[in-house]
C-alpha positions in Angstrom: 34.0 -61.6 58.1 36.7 -61.4 55.2 40.0 -63.0 56.8 41.8 -63.1 53.5 43.3 -59.7 54.5 46.7 -59.0 56.0 45.6 -59.6 59.7 43.1 -62.2 61.1 40.4 -60.2 62.7 37.1 -60.1 64.3 34.1 -57.8 63.2 31.3 -55.8 65.0 29.1 -54.4 62.1 28.0 -51.1 62.8 24.3 -51.1 64.4 23.6 -47.5 62.9 24.6 -48.2 59.1 25.6 -45.3 57.2 27.1 -44.9 53.7 30.5 -45.1 55.2 30.9 -45.8 59.0 33.9 -44.4 61.1 36.2 -47.3 61.9 37.5 -48.5 65.2 40.6 -50.4 65.2 41.4 -52.3 68.1 45.1 -53.5 68.8 45.6 -55.8 71.6 48.8 -56.2 73.9 51.7 -58.7 74.1 50.8 -62.4 74.8 47.1 -61.5 73.7 44.8 -61.8 70.9 42.1 -60.4 69.2 39.4 -61.7 71.5 40.7 -59.6 74.5 39.7 -55.9 73.6 36.7 -57.2 71.5 35.0 -58.0 74.4 34.4 -54.5 74.8 33.0 -54.1 71.3 29.2 -54.5 72.5 29.5 -51.4 75.0 31.1 -49.2 72.2 29.1 -46.5 70.5 26.7 -48.1 67.8 27.9 -46.0 64.4 31.3 -47.7 64.4 32.5 -50.7 62.5 34.7 -52.2 64.9 37.5 -54.5 64.0 39.8 -56.2 66.5 43.0 -57.3 64.9 45.5 -60.4 65.9 49.2 -59.4 66.0 51.3 -61.2 63.6 53.9 -63.0 65.8 52.6 -66.1 67.6 53.6 -66.5 71.3 52.7 -70.1 72.4 50.8 -71.7 73.7 47.8 -69.2 72.6 49.0 -65.5 72.4 50.4 -63.3 69.9 52.7 -60.1 69.9 53.2 -57.0 67.6 57.1 -57.6 68.2 59.2 -59.6 70.5 60.3 -58.5 73.8 64.0 -60.1 74.5 65.9 -60.2 77.9 69.3 -60.0 78.5 71.6 -61.6 81.5 70.4 -58.8 83.8 66.7 -59.2 82.8 66.8 -55.9 81.0 64.2 -55.7 78.4 64.9 -54.9 74.8 62.0 -54.5 72.2 62.6 -55.8 68.6 62.4 -52.7 66.7 62.6 -54.3 63.6 59.5 -56.3 64.1 58.0 -53.3 65.5 58.2 -51.1 62.6 57.1 -54.0 60.2 54.0 -54.4 62.3 53.6 -50.7 62.2 53.5 -50.9 58.4 51.4 -53.8 58.2 48.9 -52.2 60.3 48.7 -49.3 58.1 48.4 -52.0 55.0 45.4 -53.5 57.2 43.7 -50.1 57.5 43.9 -49.8 53.6 42.6 -53.2 53.1 39.5 -52.6 55.5 38.7 -49.4 53.5 38.5 -51.6 50.5 36.7 -54.3 52.0 34.2 -52.6 54.3 32.0 -49.3 53.8 34.7 -47.1 55.8 34.7 -43.3 56.3 38.7 -43.2 55.8 38.6 -39.6 57.2 37.4 -41.3 60.7 39.7 -43.9 61.6 40.3 -44.4 65.5 43.2 -46.7 67.0 42.4 -48.4 70.3 45.5 -50.0 71.5 46.4 -51.7 74.8 50.0 -51.9 76.0 52.0 -53.0 73.1 49.2 -52.1 71.0 49.0 -48.7 72.4 52.9 -48.3 71.3 52.1 -49.3 68.1 49.3 -47.0 67.9 51.4 -44.2 68.6 53.9 -45.3 66.0 51.0 -45.7 63.2 49.6 -42.1 63.9 53.1 -40.5 64.0 54.3 -42.1 60.7 50.9 -41.8 58.9 49.2 -38.8 60.5 47.1 -38.2 57.3 45.5 -41.7 57.9 44.6 -41.4 61.5 41.9 -39.4 63.2 42.3 -40.5 66.9 44.3 -42.5 69.1 43.4 -44.0 72.4 46.5 -45.3 74.1 45.5 -47.2 77.3 48.6 -48.4 79.3 51.3 -47.7 76.9 54.1 -45.4 76.2 55.6 -43.4 73.4 58.6 -45.1 71.6 59.6 -42.5 69.1 62.4 -44.9 68.0 59.6 -46.7 65.8 57.5 -43.9 64.5 58.5 -41.7 61.2 60.8 -38.6 62.1 59.4 -36.7 58.9 56.2 -35.6 60.8 55.3 -31.9 61.0 52.7 -29.9 63.3 50.7 -29.2 60.3 50.4 -33.0 59.3 49.4 -33.7 62.9 47.0 -31.0 63.5 43.6 -32.9 63.0 44.9 -36.1 65.5 43.0 -36.3 68.7 44.6 -38.3 71.5 43.2 -40.1 74.8 46.2 -41.4 77.2 45.7 -43.3 80.2 47.4 -45.3 82.5 47.3 -47.3 86.0 49.5 -45.5 88.7 50.4 -49.1 90.2 51.2 -50.5 86.7 54.4 -53.1 87.3 54.7 -53.8 83.5 54.9 -50.3 81.9 55.8 -47.7 84.9 53.3 -44.6 84.8 56.2 -42.5 84.5 56.9 -43.7 81.1 53.2 -42.9 80.0 53.4 -39.6 81.4 56.1 -38.3 78.6 53.5 -38.8 75.8 51.1 -36.1 76.7 53.8 -33.8 76.9 55.1 -34.6 73.6 52.0 -34.4 71.9 51.1 -31.1 73.4 54.3 -29.8 72.5 53.2 -30.2 69.0 50.0 -28.4 69.5 47.8 -31.8 69.6 44.6 -31.9 71.7 45.3 -34.8 74.3 43.5 -36.0 77.2 45.3 -37.7 80.0 43.9 -39.7 83.1 45.5 -41.8 85.6 43.6 -44.4 87.6 44.9 -46.3 90.9 45.4 -49.7 89.1 47.8 -51.9 87.5 48.4 -53.0 83.8 44.5 -53.1 83.0 41.5 -50.8 82.1 39.8 -49.9 85.0 36.0 -49.5 84.8 36.3 -45.4 85.0 39.0 -45.6 82.6 36.3 -47.3 80.0 33.7 -44.7 80.7 36.3 -41.8 80.2 37.2 -43.3 77.1 33.4 -43.4 75.9 33.0 -39.6 77.2 36.0 -38.7 75.0 35.1 -40.5 71.9 31.5 -38.6 72.0 33.2 -35.5 72.7 35.9 -35.5 69.7 33.8 -37.7 67.3 
């Protein structure tokens, strides 16, 4: 493991070694860490190099965040979009470092993000569409304020999306999540969308649907 890179990370080497393997980059949610999504790693397909990154901002006692979430006197939430953009660009730098450090097929890079990690995954793909093949956004929403504004349909043409959300999510309302598939389909991007009768988490059926989508779009 090479943790001299920009983000601390865990690695599952591909079980089927190729000259260059596709990369799955796992991006956790607010207040979590790199071990969270990495718990799925052994169930993910054998041919992938799987990397789970730790977000750069520490949240005591043991969590991390991609950007701060602040509250006003009325308990309204505000995202620190300056930190979010910094993390977006740091993720891109980290991807470039992974391509240098590991035998990665740079044409086959998939982001799997949960919650805040899903928000960042959207932002990375929209800002650097030439870098990302697929995004799986679990329990997140699309914040276009932290995405590059210059993307075109042609640049995004190869992107594929899997979007899922719990209908009982009390952290990020399902109505927020529903805006993303419409946005991407209007850009002509192939998008698969699922809802599940759960809260802010990944239901077993959600995981199976994700694996099915990965197989279909590989």
